N, C-alpha and C positions, 0 to 999 in steps of 0.2 A: 580863197587864198592860194597861191602856188610856189612852188620851190624852184629856186635857181641852182643849177649844178655848177660849181667851179671846180678847177683842177688845181691842186698845189703840188708843186715838184720840189723833191730833194734831190738835186742834181750834184753828184759828188765827182771829184776829180782827186788825183794824187800829183802834185807839182812839187819838184825838187824836194821829195821826202816828206811832204805836208798834206794831210788830208784837207781838201778844201770843199766848200759848198757855194753853190751861185745863189746870189742874193739880188734883191732890188731895194730900193728907198735907202741906198748907201750902207747896206748891210742890215738894215733893221727888219727886213721881211724876206720870205721864200717867195719866188715867182709863183703867181696864181694868174689865172684868167677864166673867163666863162667857157664851157663846154660848148661848142657850136654843133647844132644838130645836123649840119651838112657833113659831118665827119662820120665815116665808116663805122668807127668804134672809138672809145675813150683812149685806147692805146695809140691808134693811128692819129687822132686829135692831138694828143700830148707830144708825139713824135714831131708833127708837123710844126707845132706852136714852139717846141724847144729849138728845132733847128732854125727856125726863123729868128727866135731870140738870140741864139748863140752863133749862128753860122757853122754849127758842127753837129753832126747827127749824134742821136743816143745809141749806145751799144747795148747794154743791159737795161730793161725797164721791167719793174714788177710793182703791182699795188701795194700800198702799205695798209690802208683802212679807209674807211668811209665814215663820216660823222655827220649828224644833223642836229645837234643839240640847239634847243631854242635859244638858249643865253649866248651862243656864238654869234647869233645875227647881228649885224651892224645896220640892218635896214628895218623899217617898221613892219609891223605884222600885216598891213594892207599889201606891202609889196612882196611878202611871201618870206619863207624860210630858205636859208642858204645850205644845200647839201654840199659837202666838200670832201672831194675824193684825192687822197693823196697818193703820189707815185714816187718811189726810190728809182734814180736813173743813173747810170755810170757813163760818164763822158771824159774827154781829154780836155783839159782847160786851154782856152784861148780866148783873147779879147774879143768881145761881142762887137758887130759892126755898128757903126753910129754912135751918135752922143747920146746920154742918158740911158744907156743899156745897162743890164744887170752887170753886178761886178762880184768878185770871187773873194770870199773870206775864209780864213782857217777854221776848222771845226772847234779847235781849243780856245779861240776867243769866247766863244759861247759856252764851253765846258771844260775850263782849265784843270779841274779836278780829274778830268778822264785821261789825261797824258800822263802815263808812267814810264815813258821811254827813259827818261832821267831819274828814275826813283820816285818814290811817292811824293806827290806834289805837296807843297807848303799849303795850298788852300784847304786841304782835307782837315788841318788842325782847326782853322777857323770854322769850318763847316761843322766839326764834331762838337765845339763849343756851342754853336747856336743850336745844334739838335739836342745836346744835353738840356738846354734851357727848356725846349719844347717838351722834351721826355718829362721834366720835372712838373709841368704845368697839369698833368692829369695823373696824380698818384694811383687811381684804379687801374690804368691801362699802362703804367710805367714799364711793366716788365715786357709787355708785347711791343711797346714803342721801342724799347732798348734792343730787342732781338731783331726787329725790323731794320733798325739802323745798323747794327753789326752786321748783318747779313748783307746789305745792300752796300756798304761802305768799307768792309773789311776791317771794322773796329774791334778791339778786345780779343785779338788772336784769331778773328775769323779771316778767310782768304779773300782777296780781291777777285771778283769775276767781271771781266771786261763787258760780258753780254749783259750786264744789268744796268746799262747807261739810263734807259727809261725809267725804271724803278727808282733809281737814285734821284733824277730830276723830279719824279712826282712826289717822292718823299719830302724833298726840299720844298716844293710847292705847298703840300699839305702842312709842313712846319711853318709856312709863312716866311722862309727866308730867301727867297728869290723875288726880284722886283715885280714879276708877273703876278704875284700873290700879295703885292701891297708893300714889300720890304723896300728899303733903299738900296739903290744900285752900289756894289762895290766890286773890287778886283776878284776877291774870293768866290763870289757867286757868279761871275762870268757877266757877259754882254747879254742883255735882254732882246726880245723880238717882239714885233708887233702880234697882239692877241695870244693864239696858242702856237704860233710858228716855231718857238723853241722846243714846245713839247713834240711837234712833228718832226723837227730835226733829231731829236733824242731818238724817236722811234726808227728813224732811218739808219742812225748810227748802231743802235742796238740789232736791227735786222741784218745790216751788212756784217757787223762783227760776228754774229752767229753764222752767217752764209758762207763766209770765207773758209770756214773750216770744213765744210763738206761739198762745196760747188767751186769750181774754178772761175769764180767771177772776177778775180783781181786782175786776171789777163785783159780784161775790158779797159783797165786804167792804165795799162802799160803801152809803150811806144811798140812798133812792129818787132823791133829786136832790142834787146836789154841783156843787162849782166846779171849773174845770180844775185850780186849783192844789191843792186838796183830793185830786183824783185822782193828781195828780203826787206828792204828799206819800206817798200809799198805796203807790204803786209803789216810791218811794225807800227808804220803812221796809221793804219786803219785800226788796229788792234790797241794802240796806245800802250805798247809793251815792248821790250826788249827780247828778241828770241835767240836761242842758242845756236850759233852759226853751224857748227857741224851736223846738230841734230837736223835744222831747217834743211840743209843740203841733201842730207840722206833721205828725208821724206820727199824732197822734190825728186829725186833720182828713182824712189820707190813708186812714186805716183806716175811716172813716165809721161808727164804732163807738157814737157818740153823738148826741144832738139836744138843741136847746135846749127849756126847759120854758116859756119865755116869763116866769119869775121871776127876781128879782135878791136877792141878800143882800149884807150888809156884811161884809167879810172884815177881818182884823186891819189897822189904819191907816185904817178907815172907808171906803175905796173901795169902791163897790159892785161886784159881779161877778156875771156871768150864771150861771144855775144850768142844769145838763145833766142828761140822764137816759141810762140805756143803751138802745139801740134793741133791744127784744127780738125784734123782727120779722126781725132780721138773724142771730140765733142759729143757725138751722139751716144758713143758707147759708155762714156763717163756719166751722161746724164741718166743712162738707164741702170748702171751699176753703182752710182754714186762715186765721187773722188774727193779726198780730204786733204787739206792743208792744214794738219794739226798744229797748234802752235805749242811749242816746246819752249816754255820760259828759261829766261837765263838764271 
């Protein structure tokens, strides 16, 4: 028996203030493909493959995790086990060349309860009711289950932590309320994906939400020049939160991450706004010292 290695990519863009993921099968799966041993490395193989699929180079790329569970495999044992290596990549969305190519979908189609930019989402009420039913099915572990649900979802006075996207999905899976674990699909529990691809997407979302607080990776998703409002909207889109504008701008100034281009643009409402660009010169020094984009909530 031998193993097949496949790459699965969580390729994220922010387009018109919406966090997006590249999908295949009309939005039902993440792009994946075999690793060719002619590639110098997994990273170079994935970069080449993504470039071919999207017609656009990947900016930032990092490995999420590797898994080789026997029950994941869709092939028989004689053919071998599939080892899947997932990556998070940051790109700028554009239409892929040719017909039948990947399509882009919003993160929050799959995780509607994760978008708090307009306040606490209605879906959390329905999710909470279903989790209550699950909690009640095991009296011996009831308190433990309740604490887990409160911590993950911010129920019963607990605070919402945007970084817990994976824990929330996994708890819903364990409780049997998402279609991947056998429940019927409905609007509250989001759009399902093939196999464990939605779990992989949740992993990418959680990783990126945590990372934008201490590494300036959000600039990989921005155009060459941008306004401060566009930058704030991109961070809000990824975090699923509304940010406090004066605090956000003060933090940007303190971090010394951007510089004025000298250009202006008209934003909505017609008021001209300064254009900025990311200061590439500081990338190395920031990587060494660490640079934060802390989220100061509204």
